[in-house]
Rosetta silent file (secondary structure, phi, psi, omega in degrees, C-alpha in Angstrom):
SEQUENCE: MAKKYWFNTKTKQVEYGRKSLSVYRLGPYQTEAEAQRAERDIVERGQKLIEEDQLKDSSGDGNSRD
SCORE:     score description
SCORE:     0.000 S_00000001
   1 L     0.000  129.025 -178.537    2.688   17.921   14.239 S_00000001
   2 L   -71.762  143.250  177.205    2.338   19.093   10.656 S_00000001
   3 L   -68.486  147.072  179.109   -0.642   17.891    8.683 S_00000001
   4 L  -129.690  175.685 -179.121    0.081   15.340    6.010 S_00000001
   5 E   -95.592  145.181  179.008   -1.735   13.766    3.087 S_00000001
   6 E  -133.608  153.155  173.684   -3.645   10.504    3.282 S_00000001
   7 E  -108.036  126.082 -179.703   -5.403    8.349    0.687 S_00000001
   8 E   -91.720  114.967 -176.462   -8.912    7.260    1.607 S_00000001
   9 L   -73.922  -17.934  179.051   -9.533    3.740    0.264 S_00000001
  10 L   -82.078  -46.756 -177.515  -13.308    4.067    0.672 S_00000001
  11 L   -92.445  -14.114 -176.990  -13.790    7.336   -1.216 S_00000001
  12 L    63.385   31.704 -178.669  -10.674    6.979   -3.423 S_00000001
  13 E  -121.080  151.974  172.957   -9.797   10.586   -2.578 S_00000001
  14 E   -82.758  138.008  178.464   -6.731   12.286   -1.131 S_00000001
  15 E  -121.603  146.749  176.039   -7.326   13.963    2.216 S_00000001
  16 E  -102.839  111.666 -174.506   -5.278   16.618    3.959 S_00000001
  17 L    89.080  174.382 -177.191   -5.024   15.689    7.603 S_00000001
  18 L   -86.592   88.475 -177.015   -6.792   12.883    9.441 S_00000001
  19 L   -98.724  -25.542 -175.396  -10.368   13.329    8.264 S_00000001
  20 L  -117.211  172.707  178.098  -11.564    9.743    7.991 S_00000001
  21 L   -61.225  146.022 -176.636  -11.389    6.579   10.066 S_00000001
  22 H   -61.934  -28.136 -179.770   -7.940    4.998   10.181 S_00000001
  23 H   -63.277  -22.362 -179.561   -9.247    1.774    8.653 S_00000001
  24 H  -101.403   -0.404 -173.761   -9.799    3.689    5.391 S_00000001
  25 E  -104.279  137.829  167.355   -6.540    5.690    5.348 S_00000001
  26 E  -111.911  133.646  179.471   -3.222    4.959    3.684 S_00000001
  27 E   140.529 -170.030   16.403   -0.372    7.195    4.737 S_00000001
  28 E   -87.794  159.744  177.595    0.784    9.600    5.823 S_00000001
  29 E  -126.146  150.162 -178.564    2.451   11.032    2.742 S_00000001
  30 L   -73.374  -32.836 -176.196    4.428   14.235    2.348 S_00000001
  31 L  -126.720  159.611  176.454    2.742   15.307   -0.888 S_00000001
  32 H   -63.237  -38.425 -179.570   -0.662   15.042   -2.496 S_00000001
  33 H   -63.316  -41.475  177.244    0.890   13.270   -5.499 S_00000001
  34 H   -62.032  -44.139  179.958    2.388   10.550   -3.277 S_00000001
  35 H   -64.029  -38.657 -179.701   -0.964   10.014   -1.589 S_00000001
  36 H   -63.708  -32.635  179.955   -2.735    9.820   -4.951 S_00000001
  37 H   -86.567   -4.735 -170.495   -0.373    7.003   -6.016 S_00000001
  38 H   -54.796  -52.745 -176.108   -0.650    5.142   -2.691 S_00000001
  39 H   -63.488  -44.124  178.901   -3.182    2.495   -3.639 S_00000001
  40 H   -61.516  -44.082 -179.394   -1.514    1.750   -6.973 S_00000001
  41 H   -62.790  -40.120  179.552    1.916    1.510   -5.334 S_00000001
  42 H   -66.698  -41.820  177.577    0.646   -0.902   -2.681 S_00000001
  43 H   -61.865  -43.836  179.876   -1.008   -3.117   -5.295 S_00000001
  44 H   -63.696  -42.507  178.318    2.219   -3.162   -7.342 S_00000001
  45 H   -64.637  -40.728  178.429    4.328   -4.058   -4.290 S_00000001
  46 H   -63.067  -42.959  178.522    1.885   -6.801   -3.339 S_00000001
  47 H   -62.584  -40.024  178.649    1.973   -8.246   -6.844 S_00000001
  48 H   -62.736  -42.580  178.376    5.771   -8.217   -6.777 S_00000001
  49 H   -63.925  -40.532  177.501    5.786  -10.129   -3.467 S_00000001
  50 H   -61.703  -45.140  179.993    3.344  -12.701   -4.854 S_00000001
  51 H   -63.692  -40.716  177.757    5.532  -13.202   -7.919 S_00000001
  52 H   -63.495  -41.801  177.668    8.651  -13.577   -5.755 S_00000001
  53 H   -63.006  -40.634  179.614    6.874  -16.156   -3.581 S_00000001
  54 H   -65.597  -37.581  176.915    5.771  -18.087   -6.651 S_00000001
  55 H   -64.926  -41.772  178.100    9.352  -18.127   -7.946 S_00000001
  56 H   -63.722  -43.102 -179.417   10.607  -19.417   -4.598 S_00000001
  57 H   -64.395  -34.874 -177.521    7.896  -22.091   -4.497 S_00000001
  58 H   -86.172   -5.746 -178.712    8.736  -23.286   -8.000 S_00000001
  59 L   -76.492  -16.080  176.402   12.473  -23.380   -7.348 S_00000001
  60 L    71.605   27.629 -178.283   12.116  -26.703   -5.549 S_00000001
  61 L   -79.928   -5.600  177.382   14.370  -25.764   -2.664 S_00000001
  62 L    80.348   -2.162  178.609   12.150  -27.634   -0.219 S_00000001
  63 L   -95.965  103.422 -179.377   11.685  -24.621    2.030 S_00000001
  64 L  -115.098  144.930  177.463    7.985  -24.033    2.321 S_00000001
  65 L   -87.670   -4.600 -179.192    6.174  -21.666    4.647 S_00000001
  66 L   -76.274    0.000    0.000    3.091  -23.920    4.683 S_00000001
């Protein structure tokens, strides 16, 4: 298996190969640049999901997940 890039959420550094505990790793990614953007991309996707949920909740369709 070829080594890939990972983003370490504890050190905020890109790693080549599995160097840290899995709880701190995001990935794998094909390139160093992808790994470097990993945390930002995840935050942006999460924010988008929150905004979509808020739009659904405010639409008054009566379908709640609560």
